[in-house]
C-alpha beads as a LAMMPS data file, in Angstrom:
LAMMPS data file: protein, C-alpha beads

110 atoms
109 bonds

1 atom types
1 bond types

-500.0 500.0 xlo xhi
-500.0 500.0 ylo yhi
-500.0 500.0 zlo zhi

Masses

1 110.0

Atoms # bond

1 1 1 283.167 -393.477 -382.205
2 1 1 285.607 -391.718 -379.915
3 1 1 283.324 -388.688 -379.593
4 1 1 280.346 -390.923 -378.855
5 1 1 282.317 -392.811 -376.195
6 1 1 283.630 -389.594 -374.628
7 1 1 280.274 -387.808 -374.498
8 1 1 277.607 -390.467 -373.993
9 1 1 277.227 -392.406 -370.755
10 1 1 275.153 -395.102 -372.452
11 1 1 277.958 -395.702 -374.945
12 1 1 280.063 -396.981 -372.035
13 1 1 277.291 -399.435 -371.216
14 1 1 277.165 -400.541 -374.861
15 1 1 280.954 -400.902 -374.908
16 1 1 280.878 -403.067 -371.801
17 1 1 278.100 -405.212 -373.218
18 1 1 279.980 -405.572 -376.508
19 1 1 283.098 -406.779 -374.698
20 1 1 281.132 -409.215 -372.509
21 1 1 279.283 -410.678 -375.496
22 1 1 282.496 -411.003 -377.519
23 1 1 284.227 -412.763 -374.627
24 1 1 281.225 -415.066 -374.138
25 1 1 281.277 -415.903 -377.847
26 1 1 284.942 -416.729 -377.648
27 1 1 284.494 -418.754 -374.422
28 1 1 281.589 -420.821 -375.769
29 1 1 283.090 -421.198 -379.271
30 1 1 279.856 -420.093 -380.887
31 1 1 279.252 -420.974 -384.536
32 1 1 279.808 -418.626 -387.471
33 1 1 276.089 -417.936 -387.947
34 1 1 275.823 -417.075 -384.251
35 1 1 278.797 -414.723 -384.567
36 1 1 277.068 -413.080 -387.526
37 1 1 273.910 -412.514 -385.480
38 1 1 275.923 -411.106 -382.564
39 1 1 277.981 -408.822 -384.812
40 1 1 274.965 -407.504 -386.717
41 1 1 272.936 -406.839 -383.573
42 1 1 275.909 -405.183 -381.841
43 1 1 276.548 -403.024 -384.891
44 1 1 272.885 -402.001 -384.959
45 1 1 273.155 -400.773 -381.373
46 1 1 276.330 -398.811 -382.151
47 1 1 274.806 -397.283 -385.292
48 1 1 271.659 -396.292 -383.400
49 1 1 273.690 -394.816 -380.527
50 1 1 275.885 -392.862 -382.935
51 1 1 272.898 -391.489 -384.843
52 1 1 271.197 -390.618 -381.562
53 1 1 274.317 -388.720 -380.503
54 1 1 274.340 -386.862 -383.821
55 1 1 270.655 -385.918 -383.437
56 1 1 271.327 -384.657 -379.911
57 1 1 274.305 -382.547 -381.045
58 1 1 272.367 -380.995 -383.926
59 1 1 269.288 -380.411 -381.773
60 1 1 271.323 -378.782 -379.006
61 1 1 273.133 -376.572 -381.506
62 1 1 269.863 -375.489 -383.116
63 1 1 268.118 -374.100 -380.092
64 1 1 268.940 -373.800 -376.402
65 1 1 265.381 -373.021 -375.250
66 1 1 262.751 -375.724 -374.905
67 1 1 261.128 -376.771 -378.170
68 1 1 258.610 -379.628 -378.321
69 1 1 259.766 -380.719 -381.785
70 1 1 263.394 -380.926 -380.726
71 1 1 262.385 -382.800 -377.568
72 1 1 260.365 -385.246 -379.682
73 1 1 263.215 -385.720 -382.186
74 1 1 265.613 -386.534 -379.354
75 1 1 263.087 -388.921 -377.804
76 1 1 262.532 -390.735 -381.104
77 1 1 266.287 -391.094 -381.652
78 1 1 266.713 -392.431 -378.119
79 1 1 263.826 -394.836 -378.757
80 1 1 265.686 -396.200 -381.771
81 1 1 268.636 -397.026 -379.516
82 1 1 266.293 -398.760 -377.079
83 1 1 264.758 -400.854 -379.879
84 1 1 268.208 -401.889 -381.130
85 1 1 269.395 -402.687 -377.601
86 1 1 266.340 -404.823 -376.818
87 1 1 266.795 -406.704 -380.102
88 1 1 270.487 -407.257 -379.292
89 1 1 269.612 -408.640 -375.857
90 1 1 267.105 -411.016 -377.436
91 1 1 269.719 -412.182 -379.956
92 1 1 272.189 -412.748 -377.103
93 1 1 269.607 -414.770 -375.176
94 1 1 268.800 -416.887 -378.238
95 1 1 272.490 -417.499 -378.969
96 1 1 273.841 -418.024 -375.462
97 1 1 270.943 -419.693 -373.603
98 1 1 271.701 -423.193 -374.952
99 1 1 275.398 -422.870 -374.026
100 1 1 274.622 -421.577 -370.539
101 1 1 272.019 -424.290 -369.963
102 1 1 274.543 -426.934 -370.987
103 1 1 277.101 -425.598 -368.493
104 1 1 274.483 -425.320 -365.741
105 1 1 273.154 -428.833 -366.361
106 1 1 276.674 -430.285 -366.107
107 1 1 277.211 -428.645 -362.736
108 1 1 273.724 -429.127 -361.339
109 1 1 273.610 -431.598 -358.424
110 1 1 271.456 -434.611 -359.066

Bonds

1 1 1 2
2 1 2 3
3 1 3 4
4 1 4 5
5 1 5 6
6 1 6 7
7 1 7 8
8 1 8 9
9 1 9 10
10 1 10 11
11 1 11 12
12 1 12 13
13 1 13 14
14 1 14 15
15 1 15 16
16 1 16 17
17 1 17 18
18 1 18 19
19 1 19 20
20 1 20 21
21 1 21 22
22 1 22 23
23 1 23 24
24 1 24 25
25 1 25 26
26 1 26 27
27 1 27 28
28 1 28 29
29 1 29 30
30 1 30 31
31 1 31 32
32 1 32 33
33 1 33 34
34 1 34 35
35 1 35 36
36 1 36 37
37 1 37 38
38 1 38 39
39 1 39 40
40 1 40 41
41 1 41 42
42 1 42 43
43 1 43 44
44 1 44 45
45 1 45 46
46 1 46 47
47 1 47 48
48 1 48 49
49 1 49 50
50 1 50 51
51 1 51 52
52 1 52 53
53 1 53 54
54 1 54 55
55 1 55 56
56 1 56 57
57 1 57 58
58 1 58 59
59 1 59 60
60 1 60 61
61 1 61 62
62 1 62 63
63 1 63 64
64 1 64 65
65 1 65 66
66 1 66 67
67 1 67 68
68 1 68 69
69 1 69 70
70 1 70 71
71 1 71 72
72 1 72 73
73 1 73 74
74 1 74 75
75 1 75 76
76 1 76 77
77 1 77 78
78 1 78 79
79 1 79 80
80 1 80 81
81 1 81 82
82 1 82 83
83 1 83 84
84 1 84 85
85 1 85 86
86 1 86 87
87 1 87 88
88 1 88 89
89 1 89 90
90 1 90 91
91 1 91 92
92 1 92 93
93 1 93 94
94 1 94 95
95 1 95 96
96 1 96 97
97 1 97 98
98 1 98 99
99 1 99 100
100 1 100 101
101 1 101 102
102 1 102 103
103 1 103 104
104 1 104 105
105 1 105 106
106 1 106 107
107 1 107 108
108 1 108 109
109 1 109 110
């Protein structure tokens, strides 16, 4: 995890998102099942990012010159991170939208 955080810019974005979502869960007192969904989707993003980092390290160590197969492998690994991140955002929307709407409706002028 430390190596991923030190070497990957997107890992900082994932870390920030993880902190924001955890704080929102704490603030809204989300239910256990909602916590489970948030934890699983966050873990999926971190696993995908870590595996993507590993693929990039191995690919870069294998060959320095351009190779279409290495480029494609790196693109596929990055795509996996994107899929996990999109799914995590959708989970966050599903979990937090009702809480946010409740707060907004209480403060909305009539």
